[in-house]
N, C-alpha and C positions, 0 to 999 in steps of 0.2 A: 503493499500499499504504500503512495506515495507520501510524505513528508504535509506538504498543504493540504490532504485531503486527510489524514489523521487529527488533524488541530482543529476540524472544523465544530465543534463544539465551546471550544476555548477561545477561536478566533474571529467566528462569523459574527457573533454579537459587534465585538469593535469596528469588525468590516461594514457592516450594516451602518452603525452608528455613522462611522468617519465620512461613506460615502453618501449617505443622504443628507447628512447635514453639509458635506460640502457641496453637493449637487444643489442645494437650496439657496444657501448662503455665500456662495464665492463670487468674489469680483470678476467679473468676465470681460476678457478684451477683446474676444472674437466668439463664434459660434461653437461652442463644445469644449472652451478653455476653460477647466475648472480648476480652483486649487480647494483644497480640502480644510475645515474650522472643525473644531470637535468641543467648542465651549458651548456652545446652543442645544436650548432643550427641544429636542425633536419635535413635541408636541404643537410648540410655535416656530414651528420651521416656513411653513407656508400661511404666510397670512395675509399679503397685498398681491398688487399686480408683478410686482417687481420680483416676488420670490416666487410667483407662479410659473413666471417666463423661465427661470434658472432652474426651477425645478424639474421643467419640460426639455431643458437643453441637458440635464446630466441624466433622465431617462434614454434621450439617443446618445450620451457617450456609453453608460449601460448597454445597450445594446452594439456598442463598438469595440465594449473591454475585450481584453485578450480573453479571456476566458468562453467568449460568445464570438458575435460576427468578425471580433479582431483577429480568432484565430483557432480557437479551442472547439467552436462548433462547427467551422468549416473543416477542421482536420477530421471530426468524425463524417462529416459528409463527403470528402471524397479520397482518405486513406481506404477505409474498409469497401470503398467499390471498387478496388481492385488495380487502378491504374495509377495511383500516387503512391509512392513507396517510403515510410517514416523512417528517416535515416537514424532517429533518437531511438528507437524501439522498435522490433518486430511485433509487438501482440496486436496493433490494429492492424497490420499491413495483412497478418497470417489469418486476421478476424480470432484472435484468442482474447475475444470480452470475458472481462472479469470484475467482478464487482467493485473488487478493494483496489481499482486503477482509477488516479489520479484523473485522469483522461475524461472519464464518464463524471467523477465525483463533482472537479470544478464545474463541468461546463451545465451539468445543472446546478449548482449553487447560484453561476455566472446570470443562468436565465430567470432563476425565483429572485434574484436581487432585482433584477430588471422588473418584474412582475409587481414585486414591494414597491419598490420607487413608480410605477404606475397607479398604485394603490392606493399611495398617499395622496397622488393629483389628483383622482378620480374622488377621494372622500371630502378633499380640501377645497378644490375649486370653487362647487356651488355655494358654497357657507362665506365665501370672500367677501366683505365690503369697502369696496375701493373705489373712487369716484374715476381711476385712473384705468380701473378694468370694464370695458365694452362688454354688452352681451356677446358682442361676436368676436372679441379676444377670447371671453371665459369658452365660448364652443369650441374654439380651434384648437385650444389647448388639452379640453377633455375630449375632442375628437383626437387626437393625436395619441393619449393615452390609452384610450380605447383599443386604436389601432395597433401601437406597442405591445398591450396587453394579449390582442387577439394572437399577432405575429407571435411573440413567446409562447404561449398556449398552444399552437400549431406547431412550432418547432417541438416542442415536449412531447406532443404525440406522435408524430413522424418518427422521432425516435424511441420513446421510451413505452408507446402505449398508452392507453390510460392514467393520467396523473392526480395529485391532490389538485383542487379549485380553491385557490386563495384568493380571497377579494377584499380580505381585510389588511391594513396597511400595520406591520410590527415593527418593532425596535427590538424585541429579545426572539433570540431564534428557539427559547423553548415553548413559546407563545405558538409556534408551527407543529409542536408534536401532535400526534392525535389525529389531524387532518389525514382520511381513509382516501384512497386514490377511488376517483373514481372512473366509470368504464370509458371505452376509447370513445363509445357513441356521444354518451355527455359530455367528454371532453370537446368532441369537434363542434357538439350543436352548442357550448359556450362558445368557440372561435367564433361562429357565423354571429351569434349574438352580437357579441362584441364588435364586427366588422359592421353590422347593421345598424349598431350605435353609432360606430365612428362614421359611416357613411354618411347618415343624416345630418350631423354634426359637422362634416367639414366642407370646404368651398369646392368648387370645379376649378381647381387651376394646377398651374403645373411647378412644382417645388422638388428638385429632386433630392433633398437633401432631408425634409422633413415632410410628413405625412398629409395629402390632399384626399379627396375622394378618388382623383384617379390611381392612386397608391391603393386604396382602398380594392378598385374594382378589380385591379393586377391582382390582388392576394386573393380577392375572393375568385378569379381564375385559377390560378392555383389549388385551390382547397376544392373546389370543386371536382377538377381532377382527381386530387388524392382518393376524394370520394365518389368518385365515379357516376356523379352527375352529370354526364356527357353534356346534356341540352344547356343547362347553366353557365358551365363550361366553356361551352363555344360562346355564349352571349357574353359571358363578360370580358373575355379575351375579345372580341371584336370589338367592346364595347372600346377598346383601350386602341384595337387597331385603328378604327376609325377615326382617330384623333392623327391624323398622320400629319399634321402641321406641328404638332408639337414634340410629337416620336417619331424618328426614321429610323431603321436599319443606317448605319454607318457606311462608306465606299473611301478607300479601301478596307478590308475588316479591319486592320491594327487601327483603325483611326479612331475607335472608340474608347481606345485606352494607351495608346501612345501616345509621342510627339508632344507631351506637355499638354494636352487637352485639360482643362481646368472640369468641366461638367460635358456629358455629351448628349447628343439627341437619341441616343441608342439608352441611355440610363431614366428608371422610370424611380426606382429607388435605391440610394446609396446612404453609406454612412462616411462621414467625414472628416479627414485627419489633417493633425499640421503637427510643425517641427515641435509644440510643447505637447502636442498628444501625438505621437507617431503610432503608423500601423504598424502593429508586430508582425503581420503575415509578410510585408516588404521585407523586413531583415530573417527570417525564419525561411524564407522562400529564396531566397536569393543565392546565385554563387559566392564561394567565398572571396572570389577574384573580383568581386564586386561590392564587397565589403559586407557581405550576408552571411549568414550562418550554415545555409544549405542544408536544413532538415527535412527537407523534402524534395524527391526527384521522379520524375514520371519513368512507368514503368517503359522496357523495351518494345513491345507491343504496342502500346498508345505511339511511342515515338516516331514506331514504324507508320500507323496510322496517318500521323500528321506530318511526314516528311514526305510520303508519297503524295504526289501533284492530284492524282485521281481519288484519293478520299479524302485526305487532308484539305488541299489547296490553300489557301489563303492563311488559313488557320495555324500554318505551321508558325507564324508569328507568336503564338502562345506559348513558344519552345525558344530559351536561351541556351547559349551554349558555350564553353569556353575548354581550352585544353590545360589540365591539371594534372601534374605529376607524370605527364606523358600520356596521361591519357584525357578521352574528348568526353565532356560530361554534360549533362542535359537539364536543365531547371525550367520552372515558370517565369515568362516573361512580361506576367498580368500586371505583379508590383515591381517596379522598377526604379521607382524615383528616388531621389538622395536630395533631401533630408527625407525619412519615408513618409511623405503625405498622398499617396495613393487611396484612394477610396475602396473601401468593401462594398462588393455589387450584391445588393438583396433581388432587386427585380429589375429586369431586362426587355427591351422588347423583343429578342430574338427568343426569347420561353414561350413569350404571350403566341406567336406564330405558332410553335411547335404544340403549345397546350391546345390552340385551337384544332391546327394539326389532326391532333390524338383524339380529339371529342369529335371531329368530323368523320375520321374513320368510323367509330364506334355509332353515331349518327347513320351512316350509309353514304355520307356525301364523300365519296372517293376523288372525283376530279376536283371539288375544291381542297380536300386534306392536302392533294398532290402540287396546288396552285400555292400552298402556305412553307409545306416541304421546299418547294422550288426558290422563293424569295429569301429564305433561309440561305441554301446552297449558293444560289446566284451571287448572294452578296460574299460567299466566303471563294468567288471562282471555282466553284462547280457545276459541273452538267447537270442537268433535268434530272432525276430519278426516274430509274428505268423500272422499278417495283411496281407490282400490281396487285391489288388483292387483298383483303384486308390485312393476314398476318405479314405478309411482305412490307406493307407499308408500316405497320405499325414497329417490325424490325429495324427499319431504316429510320424512324423516326427517334428511336432507342440509341441507335447509333450516333443520331445528329447528336443530339443532349449530350452524349458521351465526351466527344471532341469540342463541342460549342462552350461546353458547361465544365470543363476540365477541371479547373481551378477553383470552382465555385461551390456550394456546400448541395449540391444535388445527386450523385452517380448512385452512392451506396441506397439512398430514399428511393432511386428512380427503380432501383434494381427488387428492394422488399415490396414496392408499391403493385409492381406488375409482375413479382413473384420470380422472377428471375433471379433472385442473388444465388441460389445452387449452380442452376446452370453457366451464369456469365462467369464467375468465382472459377470454377472447377475448369471452364474451359482455359483460363491464364494461370491457373496453378494446378494442375492435376493431384499433386501431392497432397492438394486439401481437401477436405472434407465437410462440406458445407450442413449444417446440420438444421432444421428449421428454426430454434428457438432464437438463432442468429439473426431472423428477420427483426427483431427487437433486442436495444441496448438492456443490458443489467441495470437493473435499478443501484443505486450507490449503496454499497452495504453498511454507512452509516446513516441512510434513510431509512434499512428497514431493520437492526437492531435498535436506536436509536429513535427512530423516529416510527418504528413499527409496520413499516408498509411492506404490503407483499410483493415478494420478489417475481419479477417475470419467469415463466417457466423454465426448468432444467438449467437452472443459474446455482 
């Protein structure tokens, strides 16, 4: 068990206290730049318009923390998918999932920390009496908090199944003990309730680093895809794709992340970083020769697929390489900036095309599905697909997602939701035997022993 997670119950109370107070009472020079302070009573934290705005900035920063979209959750999304090798340890790469491994425990805590901040905002915002806080601003922040809470519970559900649903803010970790796991169906039902609340509160506008109604539509499309509600998945992806003046696939392929682009029309929702609050993924992913730690590397099969112009096309730009110690080594190129200010991409337009394509296949609209697939392939300088028939189209969509989102939190979850985990991992790694329980992560050991949660089967 890693040291960080052993100390959960001795250190988390202080962590939450420090983070929540820092998120609310920090003096900010810019968005997401928060300095922690420890001397304020949490009960008085969110009291006026200024502290409410600072709190929502803290919630976004929690989303981008190293334990969540800053690295930990993304790590869980791409390493067990078979194409990314974790150089630090082989347990995730080999799907040797254990409940006492910190990779799971730290991410779990990071996500629930994010939820707790959102809970504080949702509880406090309606009670604030401040002439400087308009109803529009209050609704905006409330909508963002509901969106963040929806995303957090969605990410828990697709990784662990049903989880405890916590809606009341806490300052002491002991207050969370004894809350039982909800079913997966109830967890997903809560996610949809939160998305509906956010949709009703947020404006129809483009903001790539803060939630809007459009952001909600994009996450709804993903939610309905995971829940096999194909008509609604097609509808909500289509709502985003119809906003062609606000969101476009960029050309050449690499233009959405390379060449110092600050924000791209490809991005629907991303998490911002700064020199004061750098991206952990950039350092962890980059080659040693580029000043990185080189913790993650692509496996040979995906390298070959990306370097083949007939399968990877322009997506070869997702690979960086250098000769080190006489050997050519490959790494990810998605995060490359120095200082490490690359955003973490959560929702991109290419995903909406592939969501709609998959939904259309299930809805029997095969020609329309092919058009969506080809939009993504064309942007990658690939010829139109020759796949025909439902099974072949679903297979090509899964492969497009594999290459398009290599460095984002998708592949493992794509394989589990489609029932393809065993097939695809054993193709890549014939020495492994993938058992059904690996379609869910283990509940962290402290949550079982101290929190009384029921462990997922066969862990």
